[in-house]
PyMOL commands that place a pseudoatom at each C-alpha (Angstrom):
pseudoatom trace, name=CA, resn=UNK, resi=1, chain=A, elem=C, hetatm=0, pos=[0.000, 0.000, 0.000]
pseudoatom trace, name=CA, resn=UNK, resi=2, chain=A, elem=C, hetatm=0, pos=[1.390, 3.411, -0.936]
pseudoatom trace, name=CA, resn=UNK, resi=3, chain=A, elem=C, hetatm=0, pos=[0.450, 6.778, 0.499]
pseudoatom trace, name=CA, resn=UNK, resi=4, chain=A, elem=C, hetatm=0, pos=[-1.252, 7.981, -2.670]
pseudoatom trace, name=CA, resn=UNK, resi=5, chain=A, elem=C, hetatm=0, pos=[-3.173, 4.879, -3.721]
pseudoatom trace, name=CA, resn=UNK, resi=6, chain=A, elem=C, hetatm=0, pos=[-6.569, 6.479, -3.008]
pseudoatom trace, name=CA, resn=UNK, resi=7, chain=A, elem=C, hetatm=0, pos=[-7.458, 4.063, -0.208]
pseudoatom trace, name=CA, resn=UNK, resi=8, chain=A, elem=C, hetatm=0, pos=[-8.302, 5.399, 3.238]
pseudoatom trace, name=CA, resn=UNK, resi=9, chain=A, elem=C, hetatm=0, pos=[-5.620, 4.363, 5.751]
pseudoatom trace, name=CA, resn=UNK, resi=10, chain=A, elem=C, hetatm=0, pos=[-6.619, 1.757, 8.313]
pseudoatom trace, name=CA, resn=UNK, resi=11, chain=A, elem=C, hetatm=0, pos=[-5.888, 3.090, 11.839]
pseudoatom trace, name=CA, resn=UNK, resi=12, chain=A, elem=C, hetatm=0, pos=[-5.024, -0.394, 13.101]
pseudoatom trace, name=CA, resn=UNK, resi=13, chain=A, elem=C, hetatm=0, pos=[-2.555, -0.920, 10.268]
pseudoatom trace, name=CA, resn=UNK, resi=14, chain=A, elem=C, hetatm=0, pos=[-0.955, 2.420, 11.124]
pseudoatom trace, name=CA, resn=UNK, resi=15, chain=A, elem=C, hetatm=0, pos=[-0.527, 1.304, 14.759]
pseudoatom trace, name=CA, resn=UNK, resi=16, chain=A, elem=C, hetatm=0, pos=[1.053, -1.956, 13.617]
pseudoatom trace, name=CA, resn=UNK, resi=17, chain=A, elem=C, hetatm=0, pos=[3.559, -0.107, 11.466]
pseudoatom trace, name=CA, resn=UNK, resi=18, chain=A, elem=C, hetatm=0, pos=[4.400, 2.317, 14.288]
pseudoatom trace, name=CA, resn=UNK, resi=19, chain=A, elem=C, hetatm=0, pos=[5.034, -0.598, 16.636]
pseudoatom trace, name=CA, resn=UNK, resi=20, chain=A, elem=C, hetatm=0, pos=[7.273, -2.363, 14.130]
pseudoatom trace, name=CA, resn=UNK, resi=21, chain=A, elem=C, hetatm=0, pos=[9.262, 0.795, 13.359]
pseudoatom trace, name=CA, resn=UNK, resi=22, chain=A, elem=C, hetatm=0, pos=[9.776, 1.585, 17.043]
pseudoatom trace, name=CA, resn=UNK, resi=23, chain=A, elem=C, hetatm=0, pos=[10.843, -1.996, 17.771]
pseudoatom trace, name=CA, resn=UNK, resi=24, chain=A, elem=C, hetatm=0, pos=[13.332, -2.003, 14.907]
pseudoatom trace, name=CA, resn=UNK, resi=25, chain=A, elem=C, hetatm=0, pos=[14.951, 1.160, 16.279]
pseudoatom trace, name=CA, resn=UNK, resi=26, chain=A, elem=C, hetatm=0, pos=[15.880, -0.673, 19.482]
pseudoatom trace, name=CA, resn=UNK, resi=27, chain=A, elem=C, hetatm=0, pos=[19.446, -1.897, 19.266]
pseudoatom trace, name=CA, resn=UNK, resi=28, chain=A, elem=C, hetatm=0, pos=[19.819, -3.279, 22.797]
pseudoatom trace, name=CA, resn=UNK, resi=29, chain=A, elem=C, hetatm=0, pos=[19.002, -6.996, 22.780]
pseudoatom trace, name=CA, resn=UNK, resi=30, chain=A, elem=C, hetatm=0, pos=[17.749, -7.006, 26.381]
pseudoatom trace, name=CA, resn=UNK, resi=31, chain=A, elem=C, hetatm=0, pos=[15.335, -4.156, 25.736]
pseudoatom trace, name=CA, resn=UNK, resi=32, chain=A, elem=C, hetatm=0, pos=[14.047, -5.830, 22.586]
pseudoatom trace, name=CA, resn=UNK, resi=33, chain=A, elem=C, hetatm=0, pos=[13.483, -9.020, 24.560]
pseudoatom trace, name=CA, resn=UNK, resi=34, chain=A, elem=C, hetatm=0, pos=[11.637, -7.130, 27.324]
pseudoatom trace, name=CA, resn=UNK, resi=35, chain=A, elem=C, hetatm=0, pos=[9.378, -5.436, 24.775]
pseudoatom trace, name=CA, resn=UNK, resi=36, chain=A, elem=C, hetatm=0, pos=[8.651, -8.730, 23.040]
pseudoatom trace, name=CA, resn=UNK, resi=37, chain=A, elem=C, hetatm=0, pos=[7.744, -10.419, 26.342]
pseudoatom trace, name=CA, resn=UNK, resi=38, chain=A, elem=C, hetatm=0, pos=[5.558, -7.470, 27.377]
pseudoatom trace, name=CA, resn=UNK, resi=39, chain=A, elem=C, hetatm=0, pos=[3.658, -7.446, 24.096]
pseudoatom trace, name=CA, resn=UNK, resi=40, chain=A, elem=C, hetatm=0, pos=[3.116, -11.200, 24.257]
pseudoatom trace, name=CA, resn=UNK, resi=41, chain=A, elem=C, hetatm=0, pos=[1.836, -10.902, 27.852]
pseudoatom trace, name=CA, resn=UNK, resi=42, chain=A, elem=C, hetatm=0, pos=[-0.519, -8.057, 26.905]
pseudoatom trace, name=CA, resn=UNK, resi=43, chain=A, elem=C, hetatm=0, pos=[-1.897, -10.110, 24.025]
pseudoatom trace, name=CA, resn=UNK, resi=44, chain=A, elem=C, hetatm=0, pos=[-2.422, -13.090, 26.322]
pseudoatom trace, name=CA, resn=UNK, resi=45, chain=A, elem=C, hetatm=0, pos=[-4.150, -10.868, 28.912]
pseudoatom trace, name=CA, resn=UNK, resi=46, chain=A, elem=C, hetatm=0, pos=[-6.439, -9.490, 26.205]
pseudoatom trace, name=CA, resn=UNK, resi=47, chain=A, elem=C, hetatm=0, pos=[-7.404, -13.009, 25.141]
pseudoatom trace, name=CA, resn=UNK, resi=48, chain=A, elem=C, hetatm=0, pos=[-8.166, -13.962, 28.752]
pseudoatom trace, name=CA, resn=UNK, resi=49, chain=A, elem=C, hetatm=0, pos=[-10.187, -10.788, 29.274]
pseudoatom trace, name=CA, resn=UNK, resi=50, chain=A, elem=C, hetatm=0, pos=[-12.229, -11.570, 26.166]
pseudoatom trace, name=CA, resn=UNK, resi=51, chain=A, elem=C, hetatm=0, pos=[-12.998, -15.018, 27.580]
pseudoatom trace, name=CA, resn=UNK, resi=52, chain=A, elem=C, hetatm=0, pos=[-13.641, -13.710, 31.110]
pseudoatom trace, name=CA, resn=UNK, resi=53, chain=A, elem=C, hetatm=0, pos=[-17.434, -13.171, 30.863]
pseudoatom trace, name=CA, resn=UNK, resi=54, chain=A, elem=C, hetatm=0, pos=[-18.004, -16.884, 30.224]
pseudoatom trace, name=CA, resn=UNK, resi=55, chain=A, elem=C, hetatm=0, pos=[-15.617, -17.763, 33.041]
pseudoatom trace, name=CA, resn=UNK, resi=56, chain=A, elem=C, hetatm=0, pos=[-17.256, -15.354, 35.503]
pseudoatom trace, name=CA, resn=UNK, resi=57, chain=A, elem=C, hetatm=0, pos=[-20.707, -16.718, 34.680]
pseudoatom trace, name=CA, resn=UNK, resi=58, chain=A, elem=C, hetatm=0, pos=[-19.480, -20.239, 35.413]
pseudoatom trace, name=CA, resn=UNK, resi=59, chain=A, elem=C, hetatm=0, pos=[-18.058, -19.107, 38.757]
pseudoatom trace, name=CA, resn=UNK, resi=60, chain=A, elem=C, hetatm=0, pos=[-21.308, -17.763, 40.198]
pseudoatom trace, name=CA, resn=UNK, resi=61, chain=A, elem=C, hetatm=0, pos=[-22.119, -21.050, 41.933]
pseudoatom trace, name=CA, resn=UNK, resi=62, chain=A, elem=C, hetatm=0, pos=[-18.642, -21.432, 43.462]
pseudoatom trace, name=CA, resn=UNK, resi=63, chain=A, elem=C, hetatm=0, pos=[-19.422, -19.585, 46.752]
pseudoatom trace, name=CA, resn=UNK, resi=64, chain=A, elem=C, hetatm=0, pos=[-22.358, -21.914, 47.288]
pseudoatom trace, name=CA, resn=UNK, resi=65, chain=A, elem=C, hetatm=0, pos=[-20.068, -24.923, 46.943]
pseudoatom trace, name=CA, resn=UNK, resi=66, chain=A, elem=C, hetatm=0, pos=[-17.555, -23.383, 49.317]
pseudoatom trace, name=CA, resn=UNK, resi=67, chain=A, elem=C, hetatm=0, pos=[-20.224, -22.731, 51.971]
pseudoatom trace, name=CA, resn=UNK, resi=68, chain=A, elem=C, hetatm=0, pos=[-21.395, -26.325, 51.732]
pseudoatom trace, name=CA, resn=UNK, resi=69, chain=A, elem=C, hetatm=0, pos=[-17.855, -27.638, 52.088]
pseudoatom trace, name=CA, resn=UNK, resi=70, chain=A, elem=C, hetatm=0, pos=[-17.051, -25.357, 55.040]
pseudoatom trace, name=CA, resn=UNK, resi=71, chain=A, elem=C, hetatm=0, pos=[-20.040, -26.467, 57.132]
pseudoatom trace, name=CA, resn=UNK, resi=72, chain=A, elem=C, hetatm=0, pos=[-19.796, -28.926, 60.021]
pseudoatom trace, name=CA, resn=UNK, resi=73, chain=A, elem=C, hetatm=0, pos=[-19.555, -32.545, 59.066]
pseudoatom trace, name=CA, resn=UNK, resi=74, chain=A, elem=C, hetatm=0, pos=[-22.205, -34.956, 60.251]
for i in range(1, 74): cmd.bond("trace and resi %d" % i, "trace and resi %d" % (i + 1))
show_as sticks, trace
zoom trace
């Protein structure tokens, strides 16, 4: 894609290119590794957050189970 191809720029694509350019400017291996690990962790967190509503709904009965288990045994 060129600047003058008549297509409206995609904001997400622009962010991707900014991230790549900034990463490529890093020359310190340790910093590059830290950035890579951080980005991977953020992506994983986003995936978990997207799945969280189903997980939270499944957890609603957990306190009831805990109360039953904590009661005196007969």
